N, C-alpha and C positions, 0 to 999 in steps of 0.2 A: 325801692318802691315805697310810696307813701299813700296812706288812705286805704279804704276798703273797697271791694269790688262793687261796681254799679249793678243794680238789679237787672237793668236791661239797656242795651245799646242797639239801635237799628242801623245796619249798614245796607245801603241800596246799591246793588250791582246792575249795571246795564247789560242786557243780553239780547241782541237782535231786535232792538227797538222796544223791548219789554224791560220791566224792572223786577228784579228778584230781591225782595227784602230778606235780609238775614237778621233774625231776632237773637242777638247774642246775650244770653243770660249769665248772671254772675260774672260780668265782664270786668276785665282788668286791662288798663292801658298803661304801658310803660314806654319810655324812650330816654335817650341820652341827649342832652342839649349839646350841639356841636359848636355853634357860634350863635350870636344874636340872630334870630330869625330862621334857624335851621335845627333839625333834629336828625338823629341817626339811631340805628338799633331799635326802632319802634316795634312794638308788639301789641296787638289786640288779641286777648285770649278769653275764652269762656266756653259756653256750651250752647248747642243748637238743639231744640226739641226736634226729634227725628220726624214726627208726623207733620210739623210745621214746615220743615225743610222739604219734605216730599211734596206737600201741597204747593209750596212755592215753586218748586222745580216743574211740577206738572202744569202750572199756569204759564210757564215760559218755554216749555219743551218744544212746542210747535215752531218756535222761532229758530230752533236748531235744525229740526227736520219734522215735516208733517207726519212722518211715520210714527212719531212719538205722541201724536194726539190721542191715540187710544190703542188698545190691544196689548199684546204680549211684550213689545219692545220696551215701553215705559214701565210696565209691571216688573220686568226683569231688573231694570235699573233701580226701581223703588225697593225691591227685595234686597238688592246688594247694599243699598244705603241703610236699610233696616238692620242688616247684619253687621253694619259698622258701628252700631250703637255701643258705646263703651262706658256710659255713666248714667246716673239717674237724676232727673230734675223733677221736683214736685210741681205739678201744673198749677196749683193754687198759690203757693208761696214763692216759687222760683228757687227754693233751696236745692243745693246740689249735694249728692251723696253717692256712695258706692256700697250700699247696704247689701251684705251677702244674702243670696237667695231671692233677690228682687230683680225682675227683668229690667234691663237697661232701656231707657226711652229717649236718650239724647246722645249727641256726638260732640266730643271735645273738638275745639277749633283754635287755631292760632294763626294769625295773619301778620306778616311782617310789613313794615313801611319805613320810609324815610321822607322827610319833608323839608321844603325850603319856602319861606315866605317870599312871594313875588311882588307884593305891595301891601301896604296897610289897608285892610278891608274897610269899606264904607258901606252904608246902607244901600247905596246904588249898586254895589257889587253883588248883592244877594239876588240870585236868580229864582224865579218862581219854579213850580214843578215842571218837569220836562213832559211834553205831551207823550202819551203812550200809544204806540202803534197798535192797531187791532190784532188780536191773536189769530194766527193762521188756523187755529183749531176751533174758532168760534166760541160759543158758550157751552162747551162740553163739560 
């Protein structure tokens, strides 16, 4: 590994026509070059602020099932996510720690990937933002 962690990397996941942004703090990206134009053993690691993850999931939950738009079903999922918090992230500086006696407010994340270049990118290849489908939950 070379370099230091990035303060923030945003990864957008498509879910039922909605976009779930994952704000990965203290992010580290590693990979092994396999051959020109390809990588293997890729990892994006860092932490997600628990409350941001829950808010993001709540905004797309209705795309999974409208029963998650309100009520106890989503609240139960949110509580389980909250209980998965295993690290502390400072909301102002983004610094990560595991200070004893302090409640954890973030979740460790690690995403694996491999990649192959399919063509040399050009300005014409860059797509604009994908239109977002209306939320089945409305503006709750």
